[in-house]
BATOR-646175 format. One record per residue (C-alpha): y, z, x. Coordinates in steps of 0.5 Angstrom, whole numbers, plus 500, padded with zeros to 3 digits. Example, Ala and Ser with C-alpha at 12.3 -4.5 7.8 and 13.67 -1.06 7.14 Angstrom:
<nukols>
+-----+-----+-----+
!   Y !   Z !   X !
+-----+-----+-----+
! 491 ! 516 ! 525 !
! 498 ! 514 ! 527 !
+-----+-----+-----+
</nukols>
This chain:
<nukols>
+-----+-----+-----+
!   Y !   Z !   X !
+-----+-----+-----+
! 224 ! 830 ! 400 !
! 228 ! 836 ! 398 !
! 234 ! 839 ! 401 !
! 230 ! 845 ! 403 !
! 224 ! 841 ! 406 !
! 229 ! 837 ! 410 !
! 232 ! 844 ! 413 !
! 225 ! 847 ! 415 !
! 223 ! 840 ! 418 !
! 230 ! 840 ! 422 !
! 229 ! 847 ! 424 !
! 222 ! 846 ! 427 !
! 224 ! 840 ! 430 !
! 230 ! 844 ! 434 !
! 225 ! 849 ! 435 !
! 220 ! 844 ! 439 !
! 226 ! 841 ! 443 !
! 229 ! 848 ! 445 !
! 223 ! 851 ! 446 !
! 222 ! 848 ! 453 !
! 229 ! 847 ! 455 !
! 232 ! 855 ! 454 !
! 231 ! 858 ! 461 !
! 233 ! 865 ! 464 !
! 239 ! 866 ! 468 !
! 239 ! 863 ! 475 !
! 241 ! 869 ! 479 !
! 237 ! 874 ! 474 !
! 237 ! 881 ! 477 !
! 232 ! 885 ! 474 !
! 235 ! 892 ! 476 !
! 241 ! 890 ! 473 !
! 238 ! 890 ! 466 !
! 236 ! 898 ! 467 !
! 239 ! 903 ! 462 !
! 242 ! 903 ! 455 !
! 244 ! 897 ! 451 !
! 246 ! 896 ! 444 !
! 243 ! 891 ! 439 !
! 250 ! 888 ! 437 !
! 247 ! 881 ! 434 !
! 241 ! 879 ! 431 !
! 239 ! 871 ! 429 !
! 232 ! 868 ! 427 !
! 230 ! 864 ! 421 !
! 224 ! 868 ! 420 !
! 222 ! 869 ! 413 !
! 222 ! 877 ! 413 !
! 229 ! 877 ! 416 !
! 232 ! 873 ! 411 !
! 230 ! 878 ! 406 !
! 232 ! 884 ! 410 !
! 238 ! 882 ! 414 !
! 243 ! 885 ! 409 !
! 240 ! 892 ! 411 !
! 240 ! 892 ! 418 !
! 244 ! 896 ! 422 !
! 246 ! 896 ! 430 !
! 240 ! 900 ! 434 !
! 239 ! 901 ! 441 !
! 235 ! 899 ! 447 !
! 233 ! 903 ! 453 !
! 230 ! 898 ! 459 !
! 227 ! 900 ! 465 !
! 224 ! 896 ! 470 !
! 218 ! 898 ! 473 !
! 216 ! 898 ! 480 !
! 211 ! 891 ! 479 !
! 217 ! 887 ! 476 !
! 215 ! 888 ! 469 !
! 220 ! 891 ! 464 !
! 219 ! 897 ! 459 !
! 223 ! 896 ! 453 !
! 224 ! 902 ! 448 !
! 228 ! 900 ! 441 !
! 231 ! 905 ! 436 !
! 235 ! 905 ! 430 !
! 237 ! 910 ! 425 !
! 235 ! 909 ! 418 !
! 240 ! 911 ! 412 !
! 235 ! 917 ! 410 !
! 236 ! 920 ! 417 !
! 229 ! 918 ! 420 !
! 229 ! 914 ! 426 !
! 225 ! 907 ! 427 !
! 222 ! 906 ! 434 !
! 218 ! 901 ! 438 !
! 217 ! 900 ! 445 !
! 214 ! 894 ! 449 !
! 212 ! 893 ! 456 !
! 214 ! 886 ! 458 !
! 210 ! 883 ! 463 !
! 214 ! 878 ! 468 !
! 212 ! 871 ! 469 !
! 213 ! 867 ! 475 !
! 220 ! 865 ! 473 !
! 225 ! 871 ! 474 !
! 228 ! 873 ! 467 !
! 222 ! 870 ! 463 !
! 217 ! 875 ! 460 !
! 211 ! 876 ! 456 !
! 209 ! 881 ! 451 !
! 204 ! 882 ! 445 !
! 207 ! 886 ! 439 !
! 201 ! 891 ! 437 !
! 206 ! 893 ! 431 !
! 207 ! 885 ! 428 !
! 201 ! 882 ! 431 !
! 205 ! 877 ! 435 !
! 206 ! 874 ! 442 !
! 213 ! 874 ! 445 !
! 216 ! 869 ! 450 !
! 222 ! 872 ! 452 !
! 228 ! 870 ! 456 !
! 234 ! 873 ! 459 !
! 239 ! 867 ! 458 !
! 246 ! 870 ! 460 !
! 247 ! 877 ! 462 !
! 253 ! 880 ! 465 !
! 250 ! 887 ! 467 !
! 256 ! 891 ! 465 !
! 258 ! 888 ! 459 !
! 253 ! 884 ! 455 !
! 246 ! 880 ! 455 !
! 243 ! 874 ! 451 !
! 236 ! 874 ! 450 !
! 232 ! 869 ! 447 !
! 225 ! 870 ! 444 !
! 220 ! 865 ! 441 !
! 215 ! 869 ! 437 !
! 208 ! 866 ! 435 !
! 203 ! 869 ! 430 !
! 197 ! 865 ! 427 !
! 200 ! 858 ! 431 !
! 207 ! 859 ! 427 !
! 213 ! 860 ! 432 !
! 220 ! 863 ! 430 !
! 226 ! 864 ! 435 !
! 229 ! 870 ! 435 !
! 236 ! 871 ! 439 !
! 239 ! 878 ! 440 !
! 246 ! 880 ! 443 !
! 246 ! 886 ! 447 !
! 252 ! 890 ! 449 !
! 253 ! 896 ! 454 !
! 258 ! 899 ! 448 !
! 258 ! 898 ! 441 !
! 263 ! 892 ! 442 !
! 263 ! 886 ! 445 !
! 269 ! 880 ! 446 !
! 270 ! 874 ! 441 !
! 268 ! 870 ! 447 !
! 261 ! 873 ! 447 !
! 260 ! 873 ! 440 !
! 261 ! 866 ! 440 !
! 256 ! 865 ! 446 !
! 251 ! 868 ! 442 !
! 252 ! 864 ! 436 !
! 252 ! 858 ! 440 !
! 246 ! 859 ! 443 !
! 243 ! 861 ! 436 !
! 245 ! 854 ! 433 !
! 242 ! 851 ! 439 !
! 236 ! 854 ! 438 !
! 235 ! 852 ! 431 !
! 237 ! 858 ! 427 !
! 241 ! 857 ! 421 !
! 248 ! 859 ! 421 !
! 247 ! 864 ! 415 !
! 242 ! 867 ! 419 !
! 246 ! 869 ! 425 !
! 248 ! 877 ! 424 !
! 253 ! 881 ! 428 !
! 250 ! 888 ! 426 !
! 254 ! 894 ! 423 !
! 255 ! 900 ! 427 !
! 250 ! 905 ! 426 !
! 249 ! 912 ! 428 !
! 244 ! 913 ! 434 !
! 237 ! 916 ! 434 !
! 236 ! 923 ! 438 !
! 233 ! 922 ! 444 !
! 225 ! 922 ! 444 !
+-----+-----+-----+
</nukols>
């Protein structure tokens, strides 16, 4: 087998092992997730990311807990031409606090999202398994309440990403960026 095939098989094995193991934070508090977050880190082995990661910049997410325990998520990122990229999802709660599911109409995938580690006034680590056409990929995100987090938090993000099968070269701390005007 070629080295690339071995890398893919190793990543898939890691994904299968981790899929069942990554759990949400035990004392998850949905209300503490409310508000604006900056997307600081992004990590995935998804083929689209490998070719686009150099172009990605920091964006924002506004999270709003709903009365029934779901999570309304609105994302935005300022493009280099001054236009704004936007997307939103309604993540539906599960029986496990901190674990949500949603379907992306834009990308046609099903998402199993877990808030793995959060300190509500500082950072949140989110692990998502995206499945489309029977193929699953891992996506980890590092959010901060400000555009900067400490090195210890970035190290936690990198550790989670490697443990969930993301290759080190696909773990990116995003460059700062302007913000979209409120919609």
